[in-house]
N, C-alpha and C positions, 0 to 999 in steps of 0.2 A: 711563585717567587719571582718569575721573570718580570711581572708587572710592578714589583715593589722596588723602591730605592730607599737608601738611608735618608736622603733629603725629604722624601715624601712622608717619613715618619715625623718630621717637624714642619712640613709645609704641604698642607692638603687643602688648597683653596680656602684659606682661612684669613681672617683679618680681625682687628679690634679697632673700634671707633671710640675715641676718648670723650665724646660729647656728654654722656650721662654719668661719667665716672666721678665719684666724689673727690678724687684726688686731682682732678683737672680743675684748677681754681678759677677759670674763666677770665682772668686778667689778660691773658694772651694765649694763643694756641700752644705756646711753648711751655706753659706753666704746668708742672706736675710735682705734687708734693713729695713724691717718692723719687724724683729725679730719674725717671726711666726713659724719657723721650730721646735723650741724646745717646742712648744705648741701642736704639732701633735704627738701623740704617735705611731700611726700605719703608718709607712713610711719605705721606703727602697731606697737604692742608686741604680740608674740605670746609664748606660753609653751608649752614642751614638756619633759616630764620634770623639772619644777621649774626649768627654765632660761628666763629671759626674754631675748628678743632682738627686734630690729626687723625688720619686713618693709618693704622699700622698694618702693612701688608704682609701676608704669609707668616704671621706670628700671632699667637694668643698672648695678650698681656694678662698674666695670671693674678695680677693685683687689681684688675678692673672690678670696681664695686659700685653699686648704685645707692641712691638714698634709701631705698627699701632695706638694703643690707645694713646700712648705718643705723636705721631706725630699729631694726631687730637687735643689733648690738646694744643700743641704748635701753631697750626694754629688758634685755637680759641683765644689764647693769642695774637698772632700777629694781629688779626683783631681789638684788643683793642689798637693797636699801641704800644705794648710792645714787643720790638724786642729781649729782653734778653732771653737766653735759660732757660727753666724751670729746676730747680734743683730737685734732688730726694726728698728733703724736701717738695717742692711745689707740686710735683706729688703725694706724699703720702697724703698731705692734701686734694687733689682733690679726691683721691680714697676713703679716709675715709668718705668724704662727700657723695659719691655715695652709700656707703653701710650702712649708719647710720640707726639706729633702726627705722623701719617703722611700724607705729601703727595707729589705730583708737581709739577714746576715747568715751566710752559709759557711760552716766550718767543714773543710774537707779533711777528714781524719786519716792520717797515714796509717797503713796496716801495722807498722811496728810500734806505734804510740801505745804506751801502757800506763802513763801517768794521768790519772783522772784529775789531779789537782791542776795540771796544766790546762785541761779542758775547762774546768770550773773557772779558773782565772780569766780565760778568754771570754766565756759567757757572761760572767758578772761584770767584766769591764764594759762590754757592750750594753748590758742592762742599765748601767749607771751613767751612760752618756746623756747629755742634756737633750739631744734629739735621739730618742730610742728607736731601735728597729721595730718593725711591725711584727716580725716573728724571727726566731732563730732556728736554723735547721743544721743538725749535725749529720753528715752523710759519711757512711763507711761501707767498705766491701764486706762480703760474708766471711772473708778470710782474716779480717782485722783481729789484732790481738785482744782488743777490748770488746767485751760483749755489749749488746744493746741494753741489757739490764743494768750493767755497770754505768752506762752512759745516762740512762733514764733516771735512775734512782736519785741522784743529787738535785734534779730539776723538777721533780714531780709536783711541787707546790709553787712553782714560779708563776704560773698563770694567776693564781689567787693573789700573790703578793705584788706582782708587777703588771698584771694584765697582758702579759706577752707569753705566747706559747713557745715552748722549746720542744722540738720533735726530733726523733732519730729515724733516719732513713737508711735502709740496708739494701745495697745493690747485689743481686744474686748472679746476674749474667755478666760477670767480668767486672773487675774493680778498676777499670780505667777511669781517669779523671773525666773523660767525656761522658761515660755512662753515669757516673756519679753526679755530674753537673745536671744532666737531663732529669734525673730522678729528683734531685733537690729542688730544681727550679719549678717543677710541677707543684710544689708546696707554696711557692711564693705568690704573693698578691700585690705587693707594692710596685711602684713605678720602676725602681732600680733594685738590684741585688748586689751585695758584696760577697765575693768568693775569696776565701782565705785558705791557703795551704799551710801545712806544717813547715817550719816551726812557727809557733804562734807569736805574732807581734800584736800587741793589744790594740783594739779599736778604742780610740779616745774621743772625748768631746771635741778637742782641737781638730782632730782629723775629720770628723763628721761636719763640724761647723765650716771648715774650709771648703768642703764640697758644696754645702748649702749656700755659702756666700757666692761661690762661683756661679751656681745655677740661678739664684734668685736676686742677687744684688748686681753682680757683673753681667748677668743675663747671658752667661756662657752656655754651651751645649756640648754634649758628648754622647756617643753610644758605647764607648769603652774608655775607662780611665784606669791607668795601670801604674803600679810601682813595683818594687822588688818583692813585696809580700802580699799585695791585694790586687784583685781585678774587680772593678765596679762596672756592671753592665746595665744598659738601658734594656729592660726586660723584653719589650716588644721587638727590639732589634735582635736580641738573642733568639727569641721564639721564631723569628723570620728565617734564620739560618740553621738553628739547632747545633748540636754537637754530636759527632759520631766517632767511631774508632779510627776512621781514616783521616779526618781533618778536624782540627780544633775550631771552635766557634770564633776565637780571636783571629785565627788565620783567615777564615771566610769573611769576617767583617772587615779586616784590613784590606783584603783583596777587593771587596766591593767598594770600599771607600776610595781606593785608588782609581778604580774603573769609573767611578761616578764623580771624580774631582771633589771628593768630600773628605780628604785626608784629615781635615781639622776636627772631624768627629771622633778620631782615635787619638787620645791624649795621654801624656805621661803626667803623673800627679805633680811633679815638680815644676810643671809649666802653668799651673793654674794659680 
């Protein structure tokens, strides 16, 4: 862990050159159909074969796409018997769909919770967001009032209906939030995960879209995003520090961010 920093999770000797990107329109190096260049501060103009373009330092532009990608999208469109050439607007909608906020949703079940309808409402609210979670994990301690069977039964057909797995994880070795978080995150595969405590406040499309807009339109970054009811973690950052009974992951990441002059990576939801 000594060799890792929060900044390195976003800056690992990487760069993006706009020269072959289809959204770089060639009229000038500043032209970007997606209006991203003014959001990258560390960039420089390069020239090759008489063509000027920007090199973006220390960031990957996740909307960089080549003509080969555009040709593939056109072929897929043609297979649907739509022979019209895809416009830049249509291509931009495709690329924004490809890069949208990728997250798993973890429900931290309170030991005293007995109302399965409350859990069902939370799960189905997440399932019906416009940007759906990759998976949903309900995590509970072995001492929780609600049994695993009670929790699993309402969601046994969710995978077939929504294509999203709902799993139940039981923590045997102490029901602390830290132990439960470690157990649940092992099930996560997406880039981020949302951790939600009781009482349940519903995950909505508006909530998820605000995060997506911050990351992919405003080009913002965070390793932890918090409000009164949710914590959203960048999963690689969480895995770097973990959580244990002595110190919470959020406390470790907050301390690291201060030590590394990266306080901006720990954010409150109302600031984005």
